[in-house]
N, C-alpha and C positions, 0 to 999 in steps of 0.2 A: 379533439386535440390536434395540435400541429402535426402534420404528417411526418416528414423526415427531420426529426429534431436531433437525432444522434449524430455524433461526428467525432472528430479528433483534433489534435493540437496543430497549431499553425504558426509556430514561432521561428522556423528556420528559413534560410535563404531560398530553399527549394520552393516554398509557397510563393515567393515573389516571382521567381523566374517562370514558374508554370503559369501564373496568372498573366504574365506578359507574353505567353506563347513560346517561350524559349525551352529548349531541352535542358533539364538540370544535369549538372555534372555528377556522375555516379562514382563515389569513392570505391576503391578496390574491395573494401570489406563491407560495403553497404549492400549486402546481398539481399536483404529484405526488400529494399527499394528496387533494386535491379530486377529481382524476380517478379515483384508486383507490377513494375512498369510493363514488363513483357506480357503479363496477364491482364493488364488494365485494372489492377486491383489497388487503386490509389484513392485517397479521400479527396475532399473538396480542395485541400491545400496542396495536393500532390505528394502526400506522404503515404508510406506503405501501411496497410491495414493488418498485416500479420507479421509475427516475429520470424526472423530467419533463425534456423536451427543449425548451428555449426556442427559438422560431423566430427565429434571429439573422440570417436572410438580409438583412433590411432594415437591420440594424446594419452588416454588412460591405459590403453593396452597396445603399446607400440611393438612392432616386430624388431625394430632396430633403433638404437639410441647413440648419439654422439655426445660426449662430455668435453666441451671446449674449455681448455684451461685445466684439464685433469692433472692431478699431481699425486705423488706418493711420498713427498718429502716430509720427514718427521716434523711435527709441530705446526705444519701449515694447515690453515682452515680448509683449503681446497682438497687436501689429502683425506680429511675426515669425510667430507661431502662425497668425494669420489668413491670411497670405500662403501658408503651407504648406498650409492646409486648402483654399484656393481651388485651388491646383495639384492637390491630391489629388482634389477634386471633379471637376475637368476630366478627370482620368485615368479615373475610374470612371463618368463620365457622369451625375453628380448635379447638380441645380440647387442653388446655394448662396445663402442669404439672410443678409446681415449684419444683426445686431440690436443697436441701441444707442439709448438714449433721447435723446441729444443730437446725433446725427450724421445727415446726410441721405445721404451716400455714404461708402463705404469701398472704397478701391482701385478707384474708378470704378463700383462696383456700388451700386444703390439700397439704402439702409439703412432699416430699419423700427424704430419705437420699441419694439415688443414682439412677442413670438411670436404673441399673439392677433391682431395686425394683418397677419400675413403673407398673401399671396394664395392660399396653399394649405396643407393639413395636411402637416407635414413628418414624415419618418421618424425623423430623428436631430437632436438638439440638442446642440451642443458648448458647455459652459458655461465661459466665461472670466471668472468672477466669484469674488470672495473667499469669499462665503457663498452656496452654491447653494440653501439651504433655501427662501428666499422665491420662487425661480424655479420650484420643483418644482410648486407648485399651479397656476401659470400654464401650465406644460407639460401638466398633466393636463386643464385646461379646453380646451386646444388639441388634445387627443388625440394628443400626440406619443408615439411608441412607445418610443424609446430616448433616453438622455441620457448624456453623458460629463462628469464633473467632474474638472478638473485640480487644483483647490485642495488645498493641504496644510494642516497644522495640526489634524489630526483625531486618531484613536486612536494614531497613531504618536508623539504628543507627550506622552502621559500621561493622567491622569484627566480633566482639563478637556477635552482634545481628544476623549477617548472619549465624554464626555457629549455633545459637539457632534456626533459621528458617530452616536450613538444617536438624536439628534433628526433628523438627516438621514435615517437609515434608516427612522424612523417616518413621515416625510413621504413618502418614496418608496413605502413599503408602502401608505399610504392612497391614493396617487395612481394606482397602476397603471402608472406609467412604470418601465421597467427601466433601472437606472443602472449604468454602469461607473465605478468609483472610489469615493471621492475619492482624491487622491494618486496619480493616474495620469499618463499622458503621451501623446505623439503616436505611439507605436509602432503603434497600430492602424491608422494612416493612412500607413504606410510605402509606398514604391514597390517592389512586388514584380516581379521580372523575369518577362516573359511569353514569353520565347524558350526556356524550359527545358521538357523533356518528362518524362513519367513521374510516378509517385506523389510527392506533396509532403509536407513536414513542416508541421504546424500547431503554432504556438508559443504557450505560455502562460507569462507571467512576472509575479511580484509586484514585482520590481525590474527596471525596464526595461533598465538597463545590462547586466544579467546575461544578457539574450537576444542581445546583440550577436554573440557567437561563432557562434550558430546562424544568425542572419540573414546572417552573412558567408559561410555555406556556398554561397550563390548564386554567389559568385565562383569556387567550385570545381565548379560545374555541378549543384548540388543544389537542387531546386525548393522554394520556400516558398509556402504559399497564404494563411495567416492569421497574425496576431499579436494576442494578447489580453493587454494589460498590466493586470492586474486590480487593482493598487494595494491599497487597504485593504478592498475587497470589502464595502462597506456593503450592496450588493444582489447584483449578479451576482458569482459566485465561480468559482474554477477548475473546480469540478465541473460548473457549467453549460456551460462551454466544452468540457470533455472530452466530455460527453454530445452536444453539438452536433457537434463535429469528428468524432466516431466515426461519424456518419451521412453525412458528406460523401464522395462517391465519389472525389474527387481526393486525399483525405488517406491517406497510407500509414503515417504514424506521428505521434504527438503528443509533443512535447517540452515539459517543464514545469520551471520553476524555482519552487519552493514554499518560502516562508518559514514560513508557518503555515496550517493547514487551518481554514477558517471553521467547518466542521461535518463531523465524522467520518462521520456517516451519509450525508450527501450525497455525500461523496467515494467511499464504498464503492459506492453505487448507480451513480455515474458510471463507476467502474472496471469494475463488472459489465457495464454496457452496452457499454463498449469491448471487454471480453473476449468477449462474445457476438458482437460484430461482427468479431472477429479483428484489431482495430486495436491495435498495440502502443502503450503509454504508457510513456515513459522520463522519469524525474524525478530532479532534484536536490532533496532535501529537507534544508534546513539544520536545525540544532538537535541534531546528534549529541552534542555536548559541552555542558556547562553554560554555557561562554562563548558558544558559538554560539546556544544557546537564549535567552540574555539579549539578544544583539544582535538576534535575529529579533523578539523581543517589542517591543524599543524601536523597531524600524523599522516594524512593521506593526500593533502593538497586538493581536496574536493569540496564542493558546496554541500552543505547538509540540507539546505532548503528550509522553508518555513515549516515548522514541525506540524502545525495543524493541517497543512496541505498534504504533507507526507502521510500523516495518519489517515486522512480522508481517502487518498489514493489507494492505500493498502486495503482499507475496508471495502472500497468499491470493487476491488478485484479479488477479494477473498484471502488476502495475505493476513495471517494471524500475527499480530504484533505483541510481543512480550517484553518485559522490562529486564529480566535477569537471565544469566546463563543457566541457573538452576531451572527456571521456567522453560527455557529453550529446550533443555534436554528432556524434561518430563513431558512437555506438550508434544514435542516431535516424536518421542518414543510411543506415546499413546496413539497418536494419529497414524503412525506408520503401521502399527500392529493390530489395532482394533478393527473389528468388522463393522460393516454399515449398521447403524442403529435401527432397530425395529420399532422403537417408540422413544419419546423424549422424556418419559417419566423417570424420576430419580428417587430411589428409596434409600434411606440411611438406616443401616442395621448395626446395632451396637449392643454391648453387654452392660452399658451404663446409661441411665437416663440423662445424666449431665452431659456426657460425651455426645449423645445423639442430639440433644437440644442445642448444644453449642454448634455442632457441625451443621445442623439444619438451618440455624439462623444465618450462618455465613453463606451457605449455599443459596438460600432464598434471596438474600441481599444481592448475590451475584447474578441473579436472574434465572437460576435453574428451576425447573418445574418439579416440585415435590407433591405429587397428587395424594390426596387422602385415599387410603385403601378402602375398598368397599366393606360394608358390614359383613358380607359373607366371607370375604377374605380375612377380616379380623377374627371372625368366629373360628375359622380354620386354624389361624395362628394360635389362638387361645387353647387349642387342643394340646399344645406343647409348652405354652408360655402362661404363667399364672395370670388370672383374670385381672388382678389389680395393676398390671403393667400396661403401658401405652404401646399399642401395636398399629396405630392408624398411619403412621409415618411422621417421625422416625419410629422404628420398631425397636423396642427395648426388651431383650430376653431375660434380663435379670442376672445373667452369668451362668448359672448352673446348667441350663440346657445345652450349652456348647460343649460340655464335657462328655456327652453320651450321644446315643443315636438320634436324639431329638434335634441336634444342631443342624444336620444335613437336611432333615425334613423341613425345618424352618426356611432355610436358604432356598430349597427347591420350590417351596410354596410361594415365596415372594417372587422368584424369577418366573413362575408360571402365570403371573398376572399379566394380561395383555397390555395394560397401561404402563408397565414397567419396562424400561429399556436399559437402565443402569442400576446396579446395586453397589453401594459404597459402604464398606465396613471399616470405620476408624478403630484401630487397636492402639490405645494410647500407651500401653506398656506391656511387656511380656509377663505372663502368669502361667508358667508351665504347671501341669501338662495341658490345662484347658486351652491356652493360646496355641499350643502346637496342634491340637485337634481342630480348633477353629480354622487355622490357616490351611490345614489339609482339606477340610470340608469345602472351604472356599475354592481351592484349586480344583478339586474333583468336580464341584458344581460348574465351575467355569468351563471345564473340558466338555461338559455335557450340554451346554447351552450356546445359542448364538448371541446372547446378550452380554453386555460388558460388565465385568466384575472388577471393582477397584478396592484396594486395601491401602489404608494409611498406617504404616508401621511407625509408631511414635517413639519407640525406644531410642535414646541418644547413643546407645552402645552400638547397635547394628551388627553384632557378631552372633546373634542368636540363630540356632539352626532353623527355627520356624521362618525367619526372615531370609537368611543367606541361602538356605537349601530349598525349602518348600516354596516360598513365595517367588524368589528370584529364579528358581528353577522352572517356573511355569511361564510358558509363552502366551498364556491366555489371561492371566491375572495381571492387571496394571497396578504396580506397587509404587507408592509414594512415601515420602518421609515427612511431609507437612500438609496440613489442611489446605492452606492457600494454594499450593501447587496442584493438588488434586482437583480442587474446585475449578481453577482457571483452565486446567487441561480438559476436564470433562465439558466445561462450557464451550471451549474451542472445538472439541470433537463434535458436539451436537450442532454448533453453529456452522461448522464446515460442511457437514452433510446436508443441512437445510439449504445452505447457500448453493452448493453444487447441484442439488436436485432441481433447482429452478433457474440455473444460470444460463443466460444467453449472452453471447459476446456482443457488447455494444459496437465493436468495430465492424461486425457483419452488417449493421444497419446504418453505418455512417454515410452521410451524403457524399456522392461522388462528384457532383457538379454544383457550381454556385447557383443560388436561387435568384429569382427576379429581384428579391429584396436587396441582395448584395449589390446589384448593379445600381439601384437607386441610392443605396447608402454610400457607395464610393464617391458619388458627386458631392456628398455633404462633408466628407472628411477634409480636415485642414492640417497637414503634416506639422507636427511640433507645436500645435496650439490647443488650447482648451476651447470647446465650443460654447456658445451662449446657451442659455436654457432653451430658447426658441429653436436653435439649430439642433440641440440634443433631442428635443421632442420630435423634430422632424425625422431624426434617425430612428427613434422608436416607432413612429408611424410607418416608416419604410418596412419594418419587420412586423407590422400588424399589432403593435402594442397600443392599447387605447390611451389617449391623453384627453384632457378637458378641451371643450371648445374654447378657442382663444384667438386673439388677434394682436399683432405687434404694431404699435402706433408710435408716431413721433410728434404728436401735438395733443393738447388738451381737447380740442374740438374733435379730433379723430378718436380720442379715447371715449368721449361721450357717445359718438356714433357706434363704436365697437361694442360698448356696453349694451346698447339697444339691440344689437344683433346677437350678442352672446346670451343676453337675458339676465336681468337682475335677480338676486344680488351677485356681485362680481368680486374677484380678487384682482388687485393690481400689483405688479412686480417689476422692478427694474431688470432689464435684460442686457447682459454684456458678456464678452468672451472670457473675462477674468473674474467673474463673480462666482464665488463658491458658497459663501454663507451670507445670503442676502438678509435674513431675519436679524442677524446680529448688528447689521448696519442700519436697521430701520427701513429697509428697502422693500418691504412687503406690507400691503394694506388689504385687510380682509373685510368682508361683509358690507361692501359699499352698495347703497340702494338708491342713489339719486344722482342727477347730472352735476349738481353742485359738489357733492362729495367726490365725484370722479375728477372734476377740474382741480379741486383742492389737492387731491391725492397725487395727481400728475405733477403739479408744481412742487409739492413736497418731495416726491421721489427724485425729480431731476435736480432740485437744490441740494439734497443730501449727496447725490452722486457727484455733483460738481465740487462740493466741499471735501468729499473723501478722495477726490482725484480719480474717480472711476469712469472709464469710457463706456458709454452705453450705445447699443445699437437700437434702442427704443424701450418702450414700456409695454409689458404684456397685460392685456385685459382678458382675464380668464373666468371661465365658468366656475361657480361655487359647487363643489361636489359634496354630497351628504357624507356624514361621518361613517367610518367603518373601522377596520383594523389596519393600523399603519404598519407597513412592512418596508423592508429595503431589499432590493435585488441588485446585484452588481457584478462587475467583471474586474479582476485585477490580473496582473502578470506575475507569475512565479518564475524564479530563476531556473528551476529544474523542469517544471511541467508546462510552462507557458500559460495560456489563459485559464483562469479558474473562475467558477461561478459561486457567488455567495448569496444566501438568503437569510434574513433575520428580522427581528422586531425593528421597526423603523421609527421615524421621527427623532426626537431627542433620546429615545430609549436605546438606540443603536450605540450611542457613545457612552451612556450611563451603564447599561447592563451588558453590553457586548455579547448579546445572545444571538449567535449566528452559526450557520452550518455551511460547509464548503464542499464542493465537488470539483473533480478534474474531468473535463470532457475527454472522451465521450461518456455520456450517461443517458439513461432513458427515463420514462415517466415514473417507474417504480423508485428509482433513486431520488428523483425530484420530490416525491411524496415522503420518502424516508428523511430527507433533509428537514422537512417541516416537523416530522415526528421527533427529531433530535433537539428541537428548540425547547428551552425551559418554559417559554411562554406559549407553547403550542395550544394550551387550553383556551387562549383568547380567540383562536380561530374557530373553536367549537361553540363559543358563546358562553359567557359567564354572567352571573347575577342578572339573568333575564335578557341579556343581549342576544340578538339572533345569531345563528351560525353564519360564518363568513363563507364566501364563495371560494372554497379551496380549489375546486377544479380550475377556476380562472387564474388563481395564483400559480398553480402548477403549469398552466399554459404559458404564463409570462416567463417563468423560470426556463422552460424549454425554448421559448423564442429568444430569450437572452443568450442561452447556450448557442443557438444557431448563429446569432450575431457574433459571439466570441470566436466561434470556429471560422467563420468567413472573414472576419475583420481582425483576427488576432495579430496580423502583421502590422496593422496600422492603428488599432484601438488599444491604447495603453491602459485606459481606465474607464469604467462606466459605473455610475451610481444613480439608481432610481430610488429617490427617498424624499417624501414618502410615496410608496405605492399604496393607494387606498383600496383595500379589499372590501368590497361592499357585501351586503347580505347575500345569502346563497341564491344563485340564479341571476344576479345583477352585475357580475363581472368585477373587474379591477381596473383602476385608473391611475396612471402615473402622474402625480401632481407636480413633481419636480424632477429634473434630471441633470446630471453633470457628465460630460464626456470629454476625455483628453485624448488627443491624437499623438501618435509617435512621429 
């Protein structure tokens, strides 16, 4: 396999200036790049390979706070906010200083005319002003570390607001102050319960209201530690908080509501840090549909990115993407509190055969492993369960055993099976006193085992003591209200631990210096132009990707000589810089076996090109390659993440079936193979109806070489399309029969 195929994105100016030998300008807040530059830890494009972790301790637990624009005037919004901030400062033990140029006191506290006249340097300034830009310079002079801007009317309002936000971001960058907002709220200063134990959820939201369901988990006994309402992210962004939260010992999971990613690269680095720390990140990312994307942009003024690329990027780095806020709270709560699984087997235990069968169907369809219990285990269960009931998995106890001593015996016996890591008990409705005893037995068993016990409480009422007191009173039982949320949360739990158990940061293996292939390829690029097929294939050759034997000719006589050198039969194709779909114009001739056919084909190709007004650089005389599996491998540029690599079924199938998988560099061989496994037509590579298995190793090699090309040429390569890539039978390689490349 290709040696150093891992790498990272190459879309910003820094890549260009480093390639030219210039020192890139380091922004004040670009600490990841600044730190990495000092350590020499940059990728081939000159970008940092590790996320900067802002020290946000003094933001969340400041010793001193200034409220700029503080008020106690009746009926004024600032008065209500000031009152809440005073109460919050008292809770966290911070000294609070009201700041207002015309007031001497606010709510009985001495008020100062400016931040510069405060009796001490403050950690945090809360800006209750319509335009925070003039205040930022004052904060910098006073050496304030953090600021929060509540004001709206910025990028969420359109072009004029976006310009105002750009001015604010520029002022913040020059100041060295770290800013939360604008267009944020008081969520960061919420009152978190301190009587709850266990790992906590840290919450990140761009729309404050969307975090309310997760915040309410405290009423169900789930601990929360932080809430970062990032708003428009003129400075501090979701990625900063992910990186910070992943290092906090009390955080068991990070829950995010994301409307738009400010910077794809920063997000990947933050997700990588969380994955290395083993901290799960669960995210609702809006913008799956065109309507959702429009709403997200109008609300936050950010790009949502191509959703398929966002989805792939999240999967690559272990971010668990969910669709609804109910899924967000249930999945985050389970991942925060559950211990590491000891096995991936799931057993469904119920008092009803119908309930067990229904739940098992849904769980199996979702990809959960429901192992058949051994004959010995089934015999043991039948000591307490009538012989006519099914106990292989799902386990149906028939109802009555849960009402006496047998209920706990059954649960303990299931949990004792070494193949079982998760026990799920759906209780579709209350039936006291048996449901009360069942709930208590499940709680007691959960306290005595390392394995995960889940309960689905299906009653629409939700006021029953078995639910409110017994189940929710347990920190060891994961309680759900719907089948779907339970299944998706358990799947996420098992997937997360499988992922982190084998996770290796692709950034650690990213190439630091350009390859010899890069230097060859640079000479072939033509800024702002599409390359001819011949030139595009030379680009592939530079990166070690196999192409057919071929010659570019400009006369019929030369074509005949070329065919003799290439070897009959041959393919002849018109070659020109603007030719994208040659077959549709009749500019491809295949299976030519004689000199006369060659001469006729040459004349026909040049006549068609002249008639169609196509400028040719010649005609390609190409080797005929035996049939295999036609694939497509390509590079496109995403607005958020830069170059992305796609693989799928090729030929005409790529347009008909759209069966493709995408990854965002950096990624390694395992991800390249996973891409193939995601294809609906993957079976074609394994061989169907007597066809031989294709050379999957060679295909993976091409994907990794294309990734290296994307990383090194991302600044100048707008698009690459290898279609078809003919993957031959196992051991015989893969050949790029056609290629299209567009330069920026």
